C-alpha atoms as one frame of an Amber mdcrd trajectory, in Angstrom:
protein
 -40.162  22.646  57.819 -36.791  20.750  57.953 -36.644  17.128  57.528 -35.634
  15.051  60.787 -32.383  13.148  60.331 -32.723   9.419  61.268 -30.282   9.323
  64.014 -32.282  11.903  66.072 -35.398  10.734  68.273 -38.493  12.416  67.599
 -38.796  13.584  71.096 -35.727  15.363  70.964 -36.631  16.825  67.580 -39.882
  18.120  68.774 -38.023  19.873  71.672 -36.068  21.850  69.531 -38.000  22.316
  66.324 -39.228  26.037  65.933 -41.690  27.604  63.782 -40.764  29.858  60.765
 -40.065  33.554  61.479 -42.984  35.793  60.808 -42.738  38.989  58.566 -43.014
  41.239  61.817 -40.049  39.422  63.177 -38.070  39.766  59.966 -38.865  43.272
  59.678 -37.586  44.058  63.097 -34.078  42.195  62.651 -31.218  44.386  62.542
 -27.412  43.720  61.833 -25.185  42.867  64.739 -22.845  45.719  63.874 -25.935
  48.066  64.380 -27.113  46.551  67.635 -23.608  45.724  69.311 -21.109  48.521
  67.760 -18.316  47.389  70.416 -18.194  43.944  69.450 -14.862  43.195  67.699
 -14.611  41.643  64.301 -13.734  38.056  64.138 -10.069  37.449  63.017  -8.461
  34.192  62.275  -5.594  33.120  64.332  -2.179  32.629  62.935  -1.816  29.594
  60.658  -0.752  26.394  62.184   2.225  24.479  60.499   0.939  22.746  57.315
   0.041  19.116  57.904  -0.633  17.857  54.756   1.932  17.388  51.567   0.650
  17.935  47.851   1.116  14.645  46.001   0.400  14.029  42.190   0.176  10.438
  40.744  -0.541   9.317  37.246  -2.802   6.471  36.418  -3.441   4.354  33.339
  -6.653   4.758  31.657  -7.516   1.123  32.722  -7.614   2.167  36.342
């Protein structure tokens, strides 16, 4: 069972909490590619322009 985060109300947690999968359920599972062969593969879009610049600094040992 998962630990409930402090910022979530117990009522909300109880609504979405589910039991563990049984051995029978796990045995019936199949890969998505097998059940939906027509589903396109996920592909990343083109990379956006970099917004970060690499920076190097040297600090004294006292820092």
